[in-house]
N, C-alpha and C positions, 0 to 999 in steps of 0.2 A: 629496479635492480634488487631491492631488498625482498620484494615478493618472489622474484625468480630464485633468489638464494634460499628462501624458505621452502619453495617448491622442490628445489633440488635435494635439500636435506630430507624432506618428507619422502621423496622418491627413493633415496638411498635407504631410509629407514624401512620403507615397505619392502624393498628388494631384500634387505637383510632379514626381515621377518619371514618372507617367503622362503628364502634359502634355509633359514634355521628350521622352519616347519618341515620343508622337504627332507632335510638331513635327519630330523627326528623321526619322520615317517619311515625313511630308509632304515634307520637303526631299529625301529620297532619291527619292521618287516624282517630284517636279518636275524634279530634276536628271537622273535617269536617263531621264525621258521626252524630254529634249533630245537624249540620245545616240541614241535611236530616231528622232528627227525629223531630225537633221543628220549622223549618223555611220554608222548601220547600213547605209546604201546601199553604202558602200565597205568597211566592216568587217563583212562578212557572207558567208555562202555557203561554197562549197568552197575558194575562193582569196581570202580576205580580204586587203585592203591591209595590207602590213607584217606579215602573218601574225598579225594581231590581230582576233579576232572579238568584237564587242560585242553579238551577238545574245543575248537572254535575260538581259542584265545588269539586275538590279532593285535592287541595293544596293551600297554601297561595298565590302563584304566579298567581293563576287563577283570582284574582280580584285586582283592583287598591288599593294601600295603603290607599287612601282617603276614599274608601268605607269601608275598614276594620276599620279605625279610627272612622267613623261615627257609624258603627255597635257596636263597643266596648262601646261607650258612651250610646247608646240606651239600651244595655244590662245592663250597670251599673245603669241607671236611672229607670230600670224596665219597659221601654216602649216596649221591645222586649224580648220574644214573647208578643203579646197583651193579655189583660186580658182574652178574650174569648177563646184563643188558649190553647193547651196543654202546661203545664208549666214544665220546667226542675227542677230537684232537685237542692239543694244548691251546691252539689258537682259538678254536671254537669255544672251549671252556672259558678262556680269558675274556672273549667277547661277551659271552653271556653274563659273567660276573660283573664286568665293567658296566654293561648296560643296566642291569638290575640295580647296582649301587648308585649309578647316576640318576636313575629315575626315582629311587627312594629319596635321595637327597633333594631332588627337585620337588618332591612332595612333602618336604619338611621332616623326613625321618632321619635320625642320627644313625649313620652307618659306621660301625667300628671295623676297621680292617684288621682282622685277627692275625693275618700273616705277619703283621709288624709287632705282635705281642710276644713276650719271651717264651711262652709255652706252645707257640703255634708255628714255629719255623718250618715244619714239614708240610705246611699247606702249599708251599711253592712247588710247582710240578718238577719232579725229579728228572724225568726224561728231557724236559726242556732245558734244564740246567746243564746236563752232562752229554746229551747225545743228539739233540736237534741241531741242524746247521745254522749258520749265520748268527752267532752270539753277538751281543752288543759289543762294539769295538772299544768302548771307553768306560770300563767300570769306575765307579766312584761311590762315595758315601755322602749323604746329606750333611751339611754343616751341623755342628752340635756342641752343646755344653754338656760334658759328661762328668758327673759328680765323682770326686775322688773317693776311692773305696776306703773303708774304715781303717785298715791297717796302714795305709799311706797317710791318711789324715793325721793319725796319732803320732806320726814321726815328727811333725812340726807343731801340732796343737794338741797338747795332752789334756783331753777333756772329752765330754760326751760327744759321740758322733752325731752330727745333726741330720745326716742322711744315711741311716743304717740300711743294711741289706734287708730285702724283703724275702723271708723264707718261702720255699715251695716253688721257686722258679728254676727252670732247667739251666738258665744262665743267671747266676747271682749278680754278676757285674754287668747288668744290661744298661746300655747307655741312656735309654729314654724312660727309665722308670721313675726318676726323682726330680723334683724341683724344690727350690728354696721358697718355702712359704713363710708366713709371719712367725710361726713357732720355731722353725729351723733357723731363721735369721736371728732370733733372740738367743738361741743356743750358741751360734757362731760368735755373737758379740760377747756373751758371757765367757766362753772359752778364751777368747782373745784377751779380755780384761783380766781373767785369772792368771793367764800366762805372764802378762806384763807385771802383774802384782808380785809374782814369784821372782821375776827377774830383778826387781828393784827392792826386794825386801831386805831389811837390815835390823840388827840389834845393836845395843850399846854395851861396851865392856871397857871398864877403866877409863871412861870418858871418851872412848873412841868408837867410831862407827864400824861395825863388823858385818859384812854381807852375810845374810842368812844362808842356810844350806840350799844350794841350787841357784843362788842369785848370781848376777853378773857384777863383779866388783867395779868394773869401769862404769857401768850404768848407775850403780849406787853412788859412786863418787860424783858423777855428773848430776845426779838427782839432788845431791846436797850442796852443790857449788852455789856460792852466793851470787856470782855473776856468770851465768853459763856462757861458754864460748860458742858462737854460732857454728864455727867450723867443727867443733867437737860434736855439737848436736847433729849436724849434717852427716858426720861419720857414723854416729850411733844409728841414725835412721837408715843409712845405707847398709850397715851390718844387719839391721833388722829385716830389711827386704831380702838380703841374701839368705838369712835363716828361714824366713817364711816361704820364699818363692824361688830360692836357688838362682837368683839373678839380682843385679844391681837395679836401682830405680832409674827410670828414664829422667832426663833433665826436667821434663814437665812434672813428673810425679814428685821428684825431690823438691822442686820449687813449691808445689801445692802443699806438700806436707810441712815444709818449713813455714809457709804462710799460716797454716793452721796452728803450728806451734806458737808463732808470734801472737796470733789473735787470742788463743786461750791463755797464754802467759800474761798478756796485758790485762785480760779480763779477770782471771782468778789465780794467777801466780805460776811460777816456773815448774813447780812439782806437777801440777795438773797438766800444764802444757806439754811436758816431756812424756807423761803417761799417755796422753791422747795421741801424740805423734808416733809413739812406739806401737800403738795398737793398730794404726792404719794398715800396715802391710798384711796383717792377718784378716783384714776385712775385704781385701781385694777379691774379686770373683775367682781368680785362679788359685786362691788359698783353699777354696772349696770345690771348684770345678776345674776340669781340664778343658781348655778352649781349643777347639779344632775347627778353625774357620777358613784356613787357606789364605794365601797371599798372592799378590801379583794380578796380572790380567787373566781374563778367561781364555782358555784354549779353544780350538775349533769345535770341541764337544761340550762347551759350556761348563768346564771344570776349572778349579783353581788348585794348585799344588800346595800342600802344607809347607810352611816355612821350615827352615832347618831346625829351629828351636822346637816347633810343634812336632816334627818328625822324631827328633831325639827324645822328647818327652813321651810321645806315643809308643815308641819302641821300649823305653824304660818301663813304662807302666804295663805294657803287654807282658813283660818277662819278670817284673818284680814290683815291689811297693815303694821303690826309690825312684823319684822322678828324674834324677840325674845319673842313673846307671850308665847312660850313654851321654857323652859330652856333646853339646850342640856345636862344638867346634870340629867334630868329626866330619870328614867329607861325605855329604849326603845329596850331592847335586843330581846324581843319576840313579837309576834303579840298581845298577851293578854295585855302585858304592854303598847303597843302603843294604843290599844283600850281603856284601862283605862285612859291613859293620855288625849286622845281626849274627852272622856266622862266627865272628870273633867273640861275641858275648856268649854264644851257645857253647863255646869251647871252655868256658869257665866251669868251676864246680857247680853242681845243681843247686846247692844251698844259696848261691848268689843269684840264681834265676828261679826262685821258688814257684813261680806260676807255671813253669813247665810241668811239674808234677801236680800242681793244683788242678790242671785240666782233667786229669784222670780221676781225681777226687770227685769232681762234679759230673764227669761223664758216666762213671760207673756208680756213683752215688752210694758207695759202700760205707761212708762215714756215718750214715744214719743208724748203723748198727748200735752205736753208743746210746741212741735215744729210744731204742725199742725195748720195752720192759720184758724181761724174762724172769721167771721165778728163780731166785737164787743166783741171778746173774751178777757177776762182779769181774768179768773177764772179757767183755766185748771190746774194751779199749785195747787190750792186748792183741786180740784177733785183728783189729783194725791196723795196729802197728805192724803186725806180720805182713798184712797185705801191702802196706806202704813200702816195706823192704823189698817185697817181690816186684812191685812196679818199678821202684828205683833201679833194681838189678837189670830189668829188661830195657828200661830207658837208657841206662848208661851204656849198654852194649849196642843199642840203636840199630838193630837189624830185625826186619819183619815184626815191628813193634806190635801192631794191632793183632796180627795172627798169633804171635806168641802169647800176648796177654789173654787171648781167647782160648788157647789150646794147651799151654804149658802144663805138664804133669808134675811140675815142681811146686812145693810149698815151702814156706819159711816158718819155722817154729822157734821163736826167740828164746823161750825158757819154759820150764815146767811150771804149772800153775794149778793149784788144787781147785777142783769143782766137782760136785756130785760124786764125791768119794774117789774120784780118779784124778787125772790131770788133763791139762789143756790139749795134750797130744791127741786125746780121744776125739776132739772136735774135727781132727783131720783123718780119723780112722787109724791112728797109730796105736801101738801097744801102750798100756799104762806105764810100763817101765822104760819108755822111750828116753834115750839119753843124748841123742845127737842134736842138742839145742844150739841155736845161733848159726845155723847153716841151711842151705837149700837141700831139700830132701825130695827125691823123685818118687812119684806114686803112680806108675803106669796103670792105666785102666781104671783108676779110682778118682783121680781129679783131672779136670780139664779147664784150666785157666780161671779167670776172674769169676765166672758165673757159678763155679763150684767152690769158691772161697767161702769159708764159714761167715766171714764178715758180710759178703754180698748177700748170701742166703738169709742171714738174720735181718739185714737192712730191708730186705724185700719180703718180710714175713709179718705175721701178726704177733700178738703177745703170747698166744697159746697154740697157734696153728701155722702151717705153711700158708702162703697166699699166692696161688697160681695166677690170679688176676694181676696182681702187682708185678710179678715176675714176667708174665707174658706181655704186659703193657710196656715194660722197660725194653724188651726185645723188639716189640713191634715198632716203638718209636726210635730207640737209639741204634738199632742194627739194621732195621728194614726201612726206616724213614717213613713209617706210616703214621696215621692219625687216629686218635680215639676221641669220640665226642665226650663232653662233660656228662657226668651222671645227671639225668633229669631230676629235678627237685621232688618230683612226685614218686620217685623210686626209693623204696626202703631196701638198700643194698646190704642185706644181712643173710649170711648162710645159715640154714637151720642147724641147731645144735642137737645132733643125734649121736650120742657116744657109741652106739652100736654100729654106726656106719663109717666107712672110710671117708676121707675128705673128698675124694673123687666122686663117691656116691652122693655125698651131701651137695656137691656142686651141680648135680643134675638139674637143680631148679633153674640154672641159667640157660637151659635148653628151651625154655619157653620162647616162643617165636619173637615176642617183643624184646626179650633180653638178649637172645642169641645174635641179633643183628650186630651187636657190639662185642659180646663175649666170644664169638667165634674168632675174633681177631686177637684175643688174649689167652683164653683158657687152653687152647691146643698147644700154645707155645710155652705156657707155664707149667702144665701138668707133668711133663717129663721130669721136673725137678722134685717130684715126690720121691725120687731116689734118695733124698736127704730129708732129715727132719727139720723142724723149725729152729733148731740150734745149729744147723749146718752139718750135722753128723750123718755119715752114710748109714743107710738102713736097707734091709732086705725084705722086711715084712711089716705089715700094719694090721693090727687086730688079728694076728695069727695067720694072715694070708699074705702070699707074695705081693709085693708092691707093684702096682701097674704103672709103668713109666712110659707108656706109649703117648704119642702126640703127633702133631703135624705142623708143617709150615705151609700156610695158604696165602694166596693173594699177596705175594711178596714183592711183585714188580719184576721178578726174575724167574721165568718158567723153570730154569734149572734148579732153583732152590725148592720149589714146591713139592710136597709129598709127605708121606707118613714117616715117622721116626720111631725107633724102638726105645730110645733112652736119651738122656740129655747129652751124652757124649757124641752120639751120631748127629744130633741137631747142631751142637756147637761146632764140630769139625766141618759140617756142610756150610754153615754160616761163615766160618773163617776163610773158606776158599772163594767166597763170592765177591765179584767185582762190585756188586750193588752195596754190600756191607761196607766195603772200603770207601766207596763214594759217600755214603752216609756219615761215616767217621770223619771224612774231610769236611763235610757240612758242619758237623758239631765243632770241629776245631776252628772253622771260620767264625762261628758265632762266639766262641769263647774269646778269641784273640781280637775280633773287631767289635765285640760288645753289641751286636745286633743280628737280626736274622738276614740271611742271604735273600737277594731279589733276583729276578731274571737278568737284571743288568750285571750281576756278579758272575754270570756263567763262565766267562773267560777266566776269571780269577780262580774259580773252583776247578776248572779243567787243568789249568796250569799247576795248581797245587797237587792235584791227584797225580798228574804226570810226573812231577818232581818226586813225590813219594814212591811211585812205582819204579822210576828210573834208578833211584838211589837204593833199591832193595829194601824198601819199607823203613826208611830213616825218618823218624819223627822230627829230627832237627831240620832235615831238608824240607819237610812240610811246613815248618814254622818259617824258615827263611823265605819260602815262596809266598806265604801269606803276608808276612810283614814287609815285603818289598813289592807287593802287588799294587796295581792302580787303585783297587778298592780301599787299600790302606793309606795310600799316599795322596789321593785326590779327593776334593770336596765339591759338592754342588749345592746350590741354594735354590730349591725348586720354586720358591715363591718369587725370587728376584731374577735369578739367572735365566729362567725360562723366557723372560721377556726380551732378552737380548741374544739368545743363542738358540740354535735349532739342531739338536743332536740328530745324527743320521738314522738312529734306530729308536724304535719305541721301547720304553722301559717295560 
């Protein structure tokens, strides 16, 4: 019997090996057939593109792993197949990427999924997200610990932020960027200890104990009591939990903290015992992290819904730096109840929901103007504030928000300010003696929305010149949803300094075939903004010649958008009318409010949000309500655990 059992096990093992081998062979055949269908035309013959021939490739082992890794990245970035070649369907492209990634991992190569990194959200296929049939029926977000942003952390722990923002990311508050390492844990402990020290600090005056400035008189009295009352200690610990975490401790937490107080008190005295006990709440994970794990049992799609407390905190953090902006006692059992709660919050003054306007700070990235050195510059902050007023004005009216932000001919000039022997009004092309400060001023035909705001133009310029590459890259990524590869480390990206040539003429170096593969995606979009100088001022000539403001929209993903343009105004108005641009705007809003990149599983959420924005006449508030009441926002999945006990109906 024992030998028969072993024989059966061996048979099953052999069958599994054969099945696995056959499946791998089928995957090899399916994936390599795509190479023949879409790649061999260019990578074949006597002079294959890039000196890479794919002719006769039948299995992964036929090419070096470094070649496959490079191929995977180029497919992800949309560089392969090239624009003029036959394009694979989204399903074929996904199959090829998954197969290459799986084979690389099988061969010991670490594969980084760039689509999950903060600057690579646009790698997810746009058509699949918004227009292909049969989206995943159950959007959800992986379970996560999301570190509290610095502004919120400082509300209850006044000290160095252990998990500061990393500059240079399109989403500064990206949920997967930070973990608590040893050095961060040390800062958390030091902050907590310093705060408790201030709470219990005291001085002596006329023989009496006097709480120091900022100290808690009740804690000082408790600290100095000869025989501490356990009930009073428990009350102090409870109050500390409420201060640190906006909640009371659970019975188990209170008992553990009281036990710690007793142990330390018995060992080294009541002063140290109380100090340690009061530090405990500030060392809890939720003092540094937002916990979004979900609760209850799995649904039919392998998801868990966030608890009411988690939902309330998630909404509060989405709109502010106050974790209790929305009470967890608010009815949040259904999507309609969540939507109603969000809508009520959005009816408050914008100062109570500051992250609403913060989205546009990050999306348009105009705040960088304050950090771009300009000779004699002392007014960039003023220009940034003018832009903030303009954005607030449009958001408060809440109609056609994106279109108006892109096309409004109004500017706001808050006050006259001297520079370059004139005043700040000249940055907008207004007369030096302009007097209508502190109000909206229309400038038909001269300004068109955010991309002609001096603050945006300065933010996307160099110290001494315009920067059509930076401006074009912003348009390609933020309006068209395109991707730009990182600059190769071997490239010295410097424009020749020829004072006798215009900037457009100097940029002719980017037409080199090697450079133009990427620069064609940026330069033609950025060069029309030569209508302005690098201070954001209108200009008609450069080096005594009329400024050339022509450009083009190419490879946009929307054939109606493509074509040449005469100036930035024509380009901006064409972009503002585009459904594609609106959909990309929705994608960026999704990333901002959910703190991660969208995936194919989120297609339903994105379509619903886009429809809500469209149906409401371009209401930014309607867009937010849809996102913050979506399944992507409310449900969590645990891919490592839940996949073992659930079988979603659709592939992610």
